[in-house]
N, C-alpha and C positions, 0 to 999 in steps of 0.2 A: 504493500500500500504506500502511495506517495503521501508524505506528511505535508500539511499546509505550512506555508512560510510565515503566516501571521504570528507575530511574536518571536518566532524563530530562535528559541532558547534551547540549549542542550538538554537532552533527556538522559535518564540513567543508563540507557543502552548505548549512548554515544551521540555524536553530533547529527542533527537532521540533514546536514550536508550529504550524508550517505544516501539519502532518498531523492536527491535533486539532480536535475539536468542543468549543467553550468557551461556556458560558452565563454571562451577567453580569446580576446583579440591580440594579435601580435605575439603569439605564444609558442613559436617554434624555437625560441632561444631566450636567453637572459631572464628577466623578471617574469615574463609571461610563462615560460617553460617551468620555472620554479613554482608559480601559482598553480599551473595545471597538475604538476607532480604532487603538490600538497593536497589538492582537492581529490585527485585520483586515489591517493593513499587513504583518504577518509571515505572512500566508497562512492563518490559522486560519479555520475555519467558526465564525462568531460569532452567538450568539443574544442579542439585546438584550431584556431583560425589564423592564417598568416598569408601574406602576399606570396611567399615562397611555398607553393603547394607541396613540393617534394619534401621540404624540410618539415612541414606540418605533419605529413603522413609518417615520416621517419620518427619524429618526436612522439607521435601517438603510439606507434608500434612498440616504443621502448618503455611505455608506462603500463602499469597493471590495470586490470578492470576494463570497463566500457569506456574507451577513449577513441575518438575519431579525429582524423586530420582533414582539414578543409581549406580550400583556397579562399582567401578573403582579402580584398583591397578596400580598406575602410574609407578611401577617398571616392569610391564609386558606389552610387546608390543601388544599382542593380546587383552588384557583387555583394553588398552588405545584406540586402533583402534576401538574396539567394542563399547566403550563408545561414541566416536565421531560419529560413524555410527548410533547408536541408537538415539542420540540426534537429528541429522539431519533428521532422518526419522520421529521422533515424533513431533519436534518443528520447523523444517525448517533448512535450511543451517546455519551453525554457523557463526555469525558475530564477536563474541568476545570469545576468550578463556582466562580465568583467571587461570594461574598456581599458585595455592595457597598451595598445599599440602607440608608439611614440618615437620621435626622432629629434635629434639636436645637432645643430651646427654651432661651433664655438669660435669666437674671434671678435674683432672690432666691428661695430655696427656699420661703419662706412665701407668695409670691404666684404661684407656678407653678400654672397651671390644671390641674385633675385630668385633663382631656382630653389635655393636652400630656404629662403624666407617663405616662399609659397608652399614648399613641401611641408614645412613645420606647421603652418596654418592649416593646410589641408588634412594632415594626419592628426596632429595633436588636438586641434580645436574642432574643425568641422567633422572629423571622424567621430569624436565623442558626441557631438550634437546629433549626428546622423544615427549613431547607435541608440541613443536615448529616444529620439523621435520615432524610430522604427520598433523598438522593443517595448517601451513603456506602455503604449496604448493597449497592446495585447495583454500585458500583465494586468493592467487596470481592469480590463474586461473580466479577467479571471479572479480579480479581487486580491491578488497577492503577487509578490515578486521583489527582487533586489536588483539594483544596478550599482555596481561598485566601479569607480573610476580611479585608476592609478594616476594621480596628479603629481604634485611635487611640492617641496618647500618653496619652490619658485612660484607657487600660486600666491604667495604672500611677500616674498623677498626676491629681488632681482639682482643677480650677480653681474658685474661688468663682464662683457664677453658672451653673455647668454640673454641678451635683451629680448630678441624675438621669441626665444623659447619661453622666457618668463611671461611675455605678453600672452602667449597661447595658454599657459597654465593659469594666469590670472583670469583669462576669459573662461576657461573651463570651470573654475570655482564660481565665478559670477553666474554662469549659465545654470550650473547645478543648484545654486542657491535659489534662483527664481523658480525653476521647474519643481524643486522639492516642495515649495509652497503650493504650486498648482496641483501636486499629487497628494497633498495632505488629506488623510482620511480615506485614501483609496486602497490601502493595503500594499502599495508599492513604495519601497524605501530606497533612497539614494544615499550613497556614501562616497566621500572623497578621501582617498588614502594619500597622505603627503609625506613621502620620505625625504631625507637628506640625500647626499650623493651615494649612489649604489655602485658597487664594483661590477660594472658591465661594459660591453663594447661602447655603448652610448656615452659613457662618462670617461672613456680612456683619455689619459693625458691631462685631465682636469684635477684640481686640488679640492679636497674635502673641507678645508677650513678648520673651524673649531671642533667639528664632529668627525669621528673616524668613518671611513667608508663602510656602508652597510653591505651585507651579503644579500643576494636575491631572495634567499629564503626568509630573511627578516621581513621583507615586504610581503612575501607570500603568506606568512603567518598573520600579518596585519590585515590582509584581505580576508582570510578566514575569520578573524575577529569581527571585521566589518559585516560580513555575511551573517554571522551568528547574532550579533547585537543590534544591527541596524543603525549604529552610530553614524552621524553625518561626517564629522571631522575626525579622522584617524591619523595621528602624527606618528612618524617613525624616525627616531625613537620618541617615546611619549613626552619627554621633557621639552621637545621642540615647541609644542603648543604654548605652554606658559611663557617661554622665552620670546616667542614671536609676539604674543599678546602684550608683554611688558614693553617690548621695543616700540610697539605702536602708540604707547601713551607718553613716551619720552619727548621732550622738546626736540625739534628737528635737528638742531646742531649736535645735541648729545646723541641722538639716534644715529646720525650720520657717522659720528666717531665710533660708536659701538659696533655698527655694522661693518665699518672698514676693518675693524679688528677681527670680527668673527667670520665675515664673508670674503673669500679670496677673490682676487682680481684674476678672472679666467683669461683675459686678454694676455696678461703677463705669463700665466701658466702655460699657455700653448704656443707662445711666441717662439719661432725657430724650431719647433718640434714637428716631426712627421708622424707621430704616433696616431693621429686621427685621420691621416690622409685616406687610407683605404675605406674606413667607415664613412667619411664625409663624401666620398665619391657616390655613395648610394643616395645622397641628397641632391646631387648636381647632375648625375648621369642617369637619364631615364632608363637606360638598359640595365642598370644595376640597382634600381630602387627597391627598397624593402621597408617594411614597418611591422 
């Protein structure tokens, strides 16, 4: 029997995640793959969506339980709708959508390629909007559901060198805040998971600042917690939330000084380095794009 998600608290026999169909975007590698693995280990029926269809299928084959790999381009309406339809047909109605797909170009704002700018907006912001717009109405008709979006501490703080990326994440948080109110009382809950720097290909060559780099599994466990509790703001690590809140009430001059000490200058961090070259070609070369 499929357990309803309303309330979605753990039972004595284990997490109700075990009875759910969960779709994860951008899940063939990195944080998304860690999320898929954590959910599969808890007995969920998991759909791995990724623009790299072969990698999605390979990732799915390596995980236990009912896990499927699907081609998904979050920047394409038909692709996203086709993904959701295929998952529902194969694994059952989608209980949880995890919006994880994301890309990041790092460097000075005035040398950022236009293709990289547009790619970040298309994947990070419009991809999330598209996922919510397509999945939430179906969940609302069923009277239950979860949509968890992997955002970033950049939803509230912008590091030099990551200006467009931060803009997309600020946009994501603003969008989710508004839609959350529209869905109030519907049984559909939204969550924004906001980690600091995670040790993945996306963050290669960047500096973590005052916080040590997280492992992808740290974010995966936060996603699990978001699904189970329905909390809207989920910070990783948890102490980030109070620190960001405190910084927001400081006088601007004091806040600027504190953030310069805590938030690294990523322009300086990547200057003269080739560590991000291969990854960032996926943002500027249409033939290599992935998310």
